[in-house]
N, C-alpha and C positions, 0 to 999 in steps of 0.2 A: 496203114498198116493191111498187110496181106490178108488173105481167106484164112490161111492154114495157121497164122497169129492168131487171127480172128478167133479160129473156131476153140484152140488151144487153152485161149483169155478164158472163152468162156465157160471149157470144162472145168479149168483152174477154179472159175467162180462157183461155178456149180459143187463142185468139190467142199468150197471154203463155207460154202452154205453147210453145204451136208454135215460139216464138224461142229460149227455156232450152233446147228437148230438141237445138238447133242449138250453141248455147255459151253461154258463163254473160255475164247482158249484168248490167249496175248498172242499177238503177232508174232514173238521167234519162235511159238511153240507151233506155231499154223508152219510157216518157213520152214521148222527143222521136219513138221510132218512129211510135208510134201515135196522138199527139197529132190528125192531120187526120181519122184514120178514129173515131175512137166521141167517143163524147161526155167532157166531163172527168169527170163525176160518176159516170159506173159505169168509166171506168177507173182513178178513184180506189178506187172498191171495188175492183175487179179486183186493183187491187195489195196492197191489205190483205188480199184474200185468199189470195194469195200471199204476204205474208210471214208471215200466220200458220199456212200448211203447210209453209214452211220453203224454199220453192222458191228465194229469193233468198237468197243469200250475204251476209254483212256486207262494208259498203266496206273494212273492213280487208281481208278472207281475200282479198275482190275484186282490191283493189288488189297485194296479195303475188303473187298469183296471174301478174294480168298482167305484173307486173315482171319476175319469173322468166323469161317469155313473151319478153321484152323482151331480158333481157338473150341469152338462147339466140343470139336474133336480132344480137347485138354491139353493141347500141343504146345509146348514153350516157346520163347519169344527166340532163342538160337534155331532150334527148327523150321518154324515160320519165317525167318530170315533165308534162311539157308533155299527152302523151297521157293521164294520170290527171287532170289539170288539166278535159282538154275533155268525159270523161267523168263530171266532178262525186266523183270519187275522190281521198281521203287522200294526201298525199303518202309516200314513202320514205325510208329513209336510205339514204346515198350509202356503197357501199361501195369504199374509193378503191381499195383491193388488186384488188380486181376490176374496176374499171373502166382502169386498168392493163394487167391480163390484155389487154381484150377491144382495150385499144387496138393491145397491143403484137400479138397475132393479127390485125387488120384489116391493119399498117403489113407484117407480114411476106407475107400474102397479096396483100396490092395492089403494094407497091413494093420493087422486088429491092434488095439494098447500100443501104437507107435509112440504116443506121449510118453510111456513109460521106456522108452529102449533105452540102455546104456548106452554110451559113447562107440561104442565098438558094437553096437548092434546097429547103429542108423549110417552104417554102410553100406547095406544093403536096399534101402532108399535111398541114400541118395545116389548111386547108382542107378537106382531104377527110375529118377524124377533126369538124371545130366544125361538116361537115353531118350528121354521123353522133350529135351532140349531148352533145358531147365537152367538158366546162370547158377555160377556156384552162389554168385551173392541171394539170390533170392531163397534157393534151397539150406542155405544155414539160416536165415531169419526166421522162417516156417519149421525147420527140425529143433533147433536150439531156442530161439526164442516163443514159440508157440506155445502155450500152456491148454 
């Protein structure tokens, strides 16, 4: 490796460390952020060094961590899967019970006496939950089968 490339690799590695100090990043996310600033060769070498040093988490571990974080923000399964897909991370399993609990929490926070709504009035809560990434089957179970 020549001196100029080695210097560029270390500058790239420094920037990777800076990004990872703020929060965990997926490898694909780091590559997208740094693609315009650094050469492809130095970026690949720096990513390999970061992987060897254990700076980057495994895709499964990172996907689970992000899923847990988005669950706390009351995001639905479809939203979470789309978020992971955009970061090139593997999909996670849906927990139907947790999804229903999140739906109930959102409905209680947003709509007063939603259990008493007639069929036509339940369209607004349905759209609200769909925009949060919940599946239609989960929404129907919560809205029409919960008392």
